[in-house]
C-alpha positions as a Markdown table, in Angstrom:
| # | Residue | x | y | z |
|---|---|---|---|---|
| 1 | Unk | 6.9 | 192.0 | -98.8 |
| 2 | Unk | 6.4 | 190.6 | -102.2 |
| 3 | Unk | 8.5 | 188.0 | -103.9 |
| 4 | Unk | 10.3 | 190.6 | -106.0 |
| 5 | Unk | 11.6 | 192.5 | -103.1 |
| 6 | Unk | 12.7 | 189.4 | -101.4 |
| 7 | Unk | 14.7 | 188.3 | -104.4 |
| 8 | Unk | 16.2 | 191.8 | -104.7 |
| 9 | Unk | 17.3 | 191.8 | -101.1 |
| 10 | Unk | 18.8 | 188.3 | -101.4 |
| 11 | Unk | 20.6 | 189.4 | -104.6 |
| 12 | Unk | 22.0 | 192.4 | -102.9 |
| 13 | Unk | 23.3 | 190.4 | -100.1 |
| 14 | Unk | 25.0 | 187.9 | -102.4 |
| 15 | Unk | 26.7 | 190.7 | -104.3 |
| 16 | Unk | 27.8 | 192.3 | -101.0 |
| 17 | Unk | 29.3 | 189.0 | -99.8 |
| 18 | Unk | 31.1 | 188.5 | -103.1 |
| 19 | Unk | 32.4 | 192.0 | -103.1 |
| 20 | Unk | 33.7 | 191.6 | -99.5 |
| 21 | Unk | 35.3 | 188.2 | -100.4 |
| 22 | Unk | 37.0 | 189.6 | -103.4 |
| 23 | Unk | 38.1 | 192.8 | -101.6 |
| 24 | Unk | 39.8 | 190.7 | -98.9 |
| 25 | Unk | 41.5 | 188.1 | -101.0 |
| 26 | Unk | 42.5 | 190.4 | -103.8 |
| 27 | Unk | 43.5 | 193.5 | -102.0 |
| 28 | Unk | 43.7 | 193.3 | -98.1 |
| 29 | Unk | 45.2 | 189.9 | -98.0 |
| 30 | Unk | 48.2 | 191.0 | -100.2 |
| 31 | Unk | 48.8 | 194.2 | -98.2 |
| 32 | Unk | 51.4 | 193.7 | -95.6 |
| 33 | Unk | 50.4 | 196.6 | -93.4 |
| 34 | Unk | 46.8 | 195.3 | -93.3 |
| 35 | Unk | 48.0 | 191.8 | -92.2 |
| 36 | Unk | 50.2 | 193.2 | -89.5 |
| 37 | Unk | 47.5 | 195.3 | -88.1 |
| 38 | Unk | 45.1 | 192.5 | -88.3 |
| 39 | Unk | 47.4 | 190.1 | -86.4 |
| 40 | Unk | 48.0 | 192.8 | -83.7 |
| 41 | Unk | 44.2 | 193.3 | -83.4 |
| 42 | Unk | 43.6 | 189.6 | -83.2 |
| 43 | Unk | 46.3 | 189.1 | -80.6 |
| 44 | Unk | 44.9 | 192.0 | -78.5 |
| 45 | Unk | 41.4 | 190.5 | -78.6 |
| 46 | Unk | 42.8 | 187.1 | -77.6 |
| 47 | Unk | 44.8 | 188.5 | -74.7 |
| 48 | Unk | 41.8 | 190.5 | -73.5 |
| 49 | Unk | 39.3 | 187.7 | -73.7 |
| 50 | Unk | 41.4 | 184.7 | -72.6 |
| 51 | Unk | 39.9 | 184.7 | -69.0 |
| 52 | Unk | 36.3 | 184.7 | -70.5 |
| 53 | Unk | 37.2 | 181.5 | -72.5 |
| 54 | Unk | 38.6 | 179.8 | -69.4 |
| 55 | Unk | 35.6 | 180.6 | -67.3 |
| 56 | Unk | 33.3 | 179.4 | -70.1 |
| 57 | Unk | 35.1 | 176.1 | -70.3 |
| 58 | Unk | 35.0 | 175.8 | -66.5 |
| 59 | Unk | 31.3 | 176.5 | -66.4 |
| 60 | Unk | 30.4 | 174.1 | -69.1 |
| 61 | Unk | 32.8 | 171.3 | -68.0 |
| 62 | Unk | 30.1 | 169.2 | -66.3 |
| 63 | Unk | 27.8 | 169.6 | -69.3 |
| 64 | Unk | 30.5 | 168.6 | -71.8 |
| 65 | Unk | 31.5 | 165.5 | -69.7 |
| 66 | Unk | 27.7 | 164.6 | -69.5 |
| 67 | Unk | 27.2 | 164.9 | -73.2 |
| 68 | Unk | 30.4 | 162.9 | -73.9 |
| 69 | Unk | 29.2 | 160.1 | -71.7 |
| 70 | Unk | 25.7 | 160.2 | -73.4 |
| 71 | Unk | 27.2 | 160.1 | -76.9 |
| 72 | Unk | 29.5 | 157.1 | -75.8 |
| 73 | Unk | 26.5 | 155.1 | -74.4 |
| 74 | Unk | 24.4 | 156.1 | -77.4 |
| 75 | Unk | 27.1 | 154.9 | -79.8 |
| 76 | Unk | 27.3 | 151.6 | -77.9 |
| 77 | Unk | 23.4 | 151.3 | -77.8 |
| 78 | Unk | 23.4 | 151.2 | -74.0 |
| 79 | Unk | 21.3 | 154.3 | -73.2 |
| 80 | Unk | 19.3 | 152.3 | -70.6 |
| 81 | Unk | 22.5 | 151.7 | -68.7 |
| 82 | Unk | 23.4 | 155.4 | -69.0 |
| 83 | Unk | 20.1 | 156.3 | -67.5 |
| 84 | Unk | 20.5 | 154.0 | -64.6 |
| 85 | Unk | 24.1 | 154.9 | -63.8 |
| 86 | Unk | 23.9 | 158.7 | -64.3 |
| 87 | Unk | 20.5 | 160.1 | -63.4 |
| 88 | Unk | 22.0 | 163.5 | -62.6 |
| 89 | Unk | 23.7 | 163.7 | -66.1 |
| 90 | Unk | 20.4 | 162.6 | -67.6 |
| 91 | Unk | 18.6 | 165.5 | -65.8 |
| 92 | Unk | 21.2 | 168.0 | -66.9 |
| 93 | Unk | 21.0 | 166.9 | -70.6 |
| 94 | Unk | 17.3 | 166.9 | -70.5 |
| 95 | Unk | 17.3 | 170.5 | -69.1 |
| 96 | Unk | 19.7 | 171.5 | -71.8 |
| 97 | Unk | 17.6 | 169.9 | -74.5 |
| 98 | Unk | 20.0 | 167.2 | -75.6 |
| 99 | Unk | 17.8 | 164.5 | -74.4 |
| 100 | Unk | 14.0 | 164.7 | -75.2 |
| 101 | Unk | 11.1 | 162.8 | -73.8 |
| 102 | Unk | 12.8 | 161.1 | -70.9 |
| 103 | Unk | 11.3 | 160.7 | -67.6 |
| 104 | Unk | 13.6 | 159.7 | -64.7 |
| 105 | Unk | 12.6 | 159.3 | -61.1 |
| 106 | Unk | 15.0 | 161.5 | -59.0 |
| 107 | Unk | 13.7 | 160.5 | -55.5 |
């Protein structure tokens, strides 16, 4: 694709986004029926997927705690102490890509 086609596609995308924004804020947002239907749809989606969110938080709880501890030690300039105290958290964060270039002996 040449430069002209790329610029045309970008311009079309910007116009589309602007049109959608104006359509929502000047037409749909003011329509009471639309807002009621939208709230009902959002509530139905929330009720249907609440268990999925709970499972996601349970699955990621260990990672979130490890990342929080890492950020605490990083803020206080004690990363060496973090690596000594929590080698399992260091391994988890290294596997997830949060910590890069760390070698830890897990024997």
